[in-house]
N, C-alpha and C positions, 0 to 999 in steps of 0.2 A: 505288462499290458500292451498289446499290439497298437501301433499308431494308425491302423487302418480306419477309415471312416465307417467301416461296417462292424467294427468291434462292438459298438453300442447296440446295434441291432441283434447281434448274436447273444449278447448278455440279456437284452430285453426279452428275446424269444425264449431263452432258457430259464431265466429267473423271474421275469415279470417286472424287473426294474433294472436301472443302470445308473451308475454314478459318473457324472462328467466333472472333470477337475479343471481348475484354473481358467474359468470362463470370465472372471472379472479381475480387473486391475486393482492395485492398492487404492488408487484414487477413487475408483468406482465404489469399492467396498466402504471406504471412509465416508463418502457422500451418502450412501445408503444408511450406514450406521448412524450418522448424524441426524438424518431425517427421521429414521425409525425411533431414535431416542426421544425426539421431540413428540412424535405421534403417540408413542407408548406412554409417555408421561401424561398425556391428555386422556388416554383411552380407558375404558372400563375393564373390569374383569369378566371372565366368561359367565354366561347366564345360567349354566346348569352343570351337572357332573360330567357330561360328555365334553363340553367345551372347556371345562376346568374352572373351578371357582377360585383358583389361585393363578390362573393363566390370563395374561393380557392378550387381547386380540384387537387388531386394527383392520377393518374391512375396507373395501374399495380402494386399495393402494394405487391402482392405475390412475385414479382421479386425483391423487394427492401429490403428484410431482413427476417430472421428467425422468428422474432416476428409476422410478418404479415402472414407467412406461417402457423404458429400455429393457427391463427384465422381461416383460411380457412379449416384447418384440425382438428378443435376442436372436440373431441369425442361427446360432448353434442349436437353439431350442426349436425355433420355427421350422428349420429344415427337417428335424426329426418328427415333429408333429405332422408336417406335410406327408411324410411317409406312412404314418400310423393311422391318420384320421381321414375322413372324407373331405373333399375340397370345401373351402369356405367355413372351416370349423370356427367355433366361437369361444372366446374367453368368457367363462361364466363366473369366476371368482378370483379375486386377488386379495390376499390378506397376509398380515404378519402375525406370528404367534410367538409369544415369549412365555415359556413355561417356567414357573417358579419352583424352587426346591420343595419337595414334599407333595407335589401335585399328584392327585389320583390318576393312574394311567388310564387311558381310554381303553375300552374293550376292543378286541380285534374286530376290524371291519374293513370293508372296501369302500373307496371313495365314490364308487359308481353304483352303490346298492339301490339308489332310488330309480334307476332305469329298470323297466319291467321286461327287458329283452333277456331271455334265459341264456345262461352259459352252457357249453362253450360257444363263443362268438368272437368276431373281430373286435378290437378295441373301439369303443364308442366314446370313451372319455379317457383322458390322461392327466394325471396330477404331476405337477413339477414343484420341486422344493429347492430353495436356494439356501446354502449354508453361509449366511451372512456372518454368523459367529460359528465356532466349531459345534458340531453335533456330536455329543458323546452319550454313552449310557448314563453317566452321572447327571447330565442336564436334560434328560428326557428325549434322547435320540428316537427318531421314528423307528418303529419295528416293521420289518417287512417279512413276508413269508415267501421264501425262495421257492420258485416252481409254480406259484399260482399266477397263471396267465389267463387272460380272457379266452384264448383259443383252446387251451388244454384242460381247463379245470372247471368242473361243476362244484360249487361250494356247498357245504352243509353248514348248519348253524354254528357249529363249534370249530370249524376249520380243521377238524381231524383229518388225516394224521400228520398235519404239518407243524413245524416248529418255527416260531417267530425268532428273528435275529435282529439285534439293534444295528442300525446303519449308522456308522460313524463317518463323518465327513468334515474335513478341515476347511475352514474358510481360506486357508493357504496363504493368506497375506497377513502380515503382523497387525495385530490390533493395537490401537493407540493406548498408551497408559491411561489408567483411570483419571478422570477429571482433566484430560488433556484438551 
């Protein structure tokens, strides 16, 4: 993977997503994990099949602690959003999702489908995901459809002829032993 600052943009334009690695230190990951464990312990399960009836969700993370504020305002992310979106873009959601084994997979969808601006078009929304724990196919890794980009693709209801691929991402820092 080239070290160029533009690698991410080339990957985004080609595939519609990019994986950025090693953005958080071990201390930051441990702080976030600790806070998430507490919040997920308190939180309810999803409200419907789409959210996942065996999936825990915590909404409004930014309002729940400095560790989560730092994720939303991380310079490596904000600099990319500055390039992709119009000035003064807004954070519209911050949530944690813990998918339980055996959860029903979500149907293929785009996170910006509620906008009525037809594709192809420039990005008007960008989703960011943080691998606080490893994302694997076994634990419900997010699936992406490489090549679907707002500028290049008009989507049909079944996303044909594209194939979803599971995005695996390592948290990259050692996780503490259970009950540590």
